[in-house]
N, C-alpha and C positions, 0 to 999 in steps of 0.2 A: 504494499500499500504506500502511496506517495504521501509525503507530508505537505499539507496545504496550510499556509499561515495567512490569516486575514488580519488587516490592520484598520485603524481608525474606527469610524462608526459601523463598519461592517462587522467588527468583532461582536458588538452588542447584538446585532441581528442574528449572528451565528451562535447564539446561546451563551454569549459572554466569554467564550473561549477563543483564543487566537490560533491554536494549533489543532488541526484535524487530520486524521489518517483516512484517506479515501482511495478507492479503486477506480481506475480508468486508464485507457490507452492514450488519450489526448487531453489537452487542457480543457476543452469544452465538456468532455465526459466527466472530468473531476468536478468542474463547476456545477454541472447538472446534478451530480451526486450530492454536492454541498447543498444545493437548493432542496433536494428531496429530504435530506437529513434535517435541514433548518428552513422550513417554508417562509419564514420572515425575510430571508435573503432573496427570495424569488423576485426577479425584476430589477434588482439593484446592481447586479454584475452583468448578467446577460439580458439583452433586449428581447423583444417579442419574436425576432428572427433567429434567436440563438447565438447572436454575435456579442462579443465583449463590448460594453458601452465605451464611448469615447473617453469618459473621465476615469476609467479604470485601467490601471497598469498591471500587467501580469508578467512575472519573471520566473523562468525555469532555471534553477541553478545559477542565478545571477544574470542570465541573459533574457532579453525581452522575448516574450512568447506570444503567440496568437492562438486562435481557436484550434487549429489543426496541428499545433506543436505536439509532437510525440512525447510521452512521459514514461519513465521506467519506475518500478516500485520504490527504488531508493532515491528518487529525485525530490528536490525541495522546491515548492511552488509558493511564490509570494504574490498576494493579491492586495494592491494598494490603490485607494482612491486618490485621484489628483488633488493637490492642495492649491487653493487659489487665495488670493488676497491682494492687498495693495499697500 
């Protein structure tokens, strides 16, 4: 199972935990699994088409990843909302 870490306000939506062990072959499969496990996350990371929202950054082992990025069970995935301000 891959280690998925959610940060910022997503953490609260994901049951108050930042680290989750999830199964999936691609980033989008892991994120769908996160939504199934924590329904409050639904719609915050993936849009209605199943694509990662513009304001969400996903990294696989420190490298920027997309929906189709392959993941292995020992990979580390970080899900970060963009920070804005002025």
